[in-house]
C-alpha atoms as a printed R data frame, in Angstrom:
   type eleno elety resid chain resno       x       y      z
1  ATOM     1    CA   MET     A     1  28.994  12.969 42.084
2  ATOM     2    CA   LEU     A     2  29.333   9.333 43.103
3  ATOM     3    CA   SER     A     3  26.468   6.903 43.682
4  ATOM     4    CA   LEU     A     4  26.958   4.036 46.111
5  ATOM     5    CA   LYS     A     5  24.595   1.243 46.985
6  ATOM     6    CA   GLN     A     6  25.048  -0.692 50.215
7  ATOM     7    CA   ILE     A     7  22.885  -2.904 52.360
8  ATOM     8    CA   CYS     A     8  23.023  -1.548 55.910
9  ATOM     9    CA   SER     A     9  21.579  -2.620 59.222
10 ATOM    10    CA   VAL     A    10  19.840  -0.060 61.404
11 ATOM    11    CA   SER     A    11  20.612  -0.598 65.073
12 ATOM    12    CA   GLU     A    12  18.099  -0.416 67.915
13 ATOM    13    CA   ASP     A    13  19.218   3.162 68.581
14 ATOM    14    CA   HIS     A    14  18.483   4.036 64.905
15 ATOM    15    CA   GLN     A    15  22.112   4.429 63.823
16 ATOM    16    CA   VAL     A    16  23.880   3.226 60.681
17 ATOM    17    CA   THR     A    17  27.623   2.925 60.196
18 ATOM    18    CA   ILE     A    18  29.009   2.784 56.663
19 ATOM    19    CA   ARG     A    19  32.513   2.366 55.270
20 ATOM    20    CA   LEU     A    20  33.251   4.549 52.252
21 ATOM    21    CA   PRO     A    21  35.722   3.629 49.494
22 ATOM    22    CA   ASP     A    22  39.312   4.843 49.845
23 ATOM    23    CA   SER     A    23  38.759   7.073 46.797
24 ATOM    24    CA   ILE     A    24  36.594   9.419 48.902
25 ATOM    25    CA   VAL     A    25  38.775  12.256 50.100
26 ATOM    26    CA   PRO     A    26  38.458  13.365 53.728
27 ATOM    27    CA   GLY     A    27  36.471  16.533 54.273
28 ATOM    28    CA   GLU     A    28  32.908  17.771 54.164
29 ATOM    29    CA   HIS     A    29  30.546  16.040 51.736
30 ATOM    30    CA   GLU     A    30  26.818  16.120 51.118
31 ATOM    31    CA   ILE     A    31  25.270  12.659 51.519
32 ATOM    32    CA   ILE     A    32  21.724  11.767 50.520
33 ATOM    33    CA   ILE     A    33  20.155   8.687 52.073
34 ATOM    34    CA   VAL     A    34  17.252   6.972 50.329
35 ATOM    35    CA   LEU     A    35  15.510   4.276 52.345
36 ATOM    36    CA   ASP     A    36  13.546   1.493 50.731
37 ATOM    37    CA   GLN     A    37  11.087   0.919 53.559
38 ATOM    38    CA   LYS     A    38   9.501  -2.465 53.303
39 ATOM    39    CA   GLU     A    39   6.272  -3.190 55.062
40 ATOM    40    CA   SER     A    40   6.323  -5.759 57.783
41 ATOM    41    CA   LYS     A    41   5.627  -9.176 56.322
42 ATOM    42    CA   ASN     A    42   3.973 -10.139 59.580
43 ATOM    43    CA   PHE     A    43   0.983  -7.803 59.113
44 ATOM    44    CA   ASP     A    44  -2.310  -9.664 59.322
45 ATOM    45    CA   PRO     A    45  -5.290  -7.448 58.382
46 ATOM    46    CA   MET     A    46  -7.668 -10.002 59.884
47 ATOM    47    CA   THR     A    47  -6.378  -8.888 63.290
48 ATOM    48    CA   TYR     A    48  -8.742  -5.932 62.984
49 ATOM    49    CA   SER     A    49 -11.701  -7.911 61.659
50 ATOM    50    CA   GLY     A    50 -14.736  -7.585 63.923
51 ATOM    51    CA   VAL     A    51 -12.996  -5.148 66.271
52 ATOM    52    CA   VAL     A    52 -15.501  -2.325 65.825
53 ATOM    53    CA   ASP     A    53 -18.828  -2.980 67.497
54 ATOM    54    CA   TRP     A    54 -21.282  -1.568 64.949
55 ATOM    55    CA   PRO     A    55 -24.875  -1.057 66.152
56 ATOM    56    CA   ILE     A    56 -26.400  -2.217 62.843
57 ATOM    57    CA   ASP     A    57 -25.618  -4.813 60.185
58 ATOM    58    CA   GLY     A    58 -23.685  -3.185 57.310
59 ATOM    59    CA   LEU     A    59 -25.887  -4.668 54.596
60 ATOM    60    CA   VAL     A    60 -29.073  -3.542 56.338
61 ATOM    61    CA   PHE     A    61 -27.627  -0.029 56.674
62 ATOM    62    CA   GLN     A    62 -26.738   0.063 52.955
63 ATOM    63    CA   LYS     A    63 -30.215  -0.986 51.921
64 ATOM    64    CA   GLN     A    64 -31.831   1.627 54.188
65 ATOM    65    CA   SER     A    65 -29.560   4.345 52.797
66 ATOM    66    CA   ARG     A    66 -30.301   3.380 49.208
67 ATOM    67    CA   ASN     A    67 -34.046   3.375 49.873
68 ATOM    68    CA   GLU     A    68 -33.701   6.975 51.067
69 ATOM    69    CA   TRP     A    69 -32.253   7.958 47.664
70 ATOM    70    CA   LYS     A    70 -35.395   6.894 45.804
């Protein structure tokens, strides 16, 4: 078994082309691909802040719920 590590670019059509070392003999081989998926660094969670129109203030709702537990 041989382990290789390469940095590859995925094209728009989701394809990757790799060049294997000359020591790999032609023929059928089993290849395992492990992707290190990184989250987008452009994600801004504040984009979703205030999006849901809630009919009651969250703090008021919490206090009402806790009063029901007594």
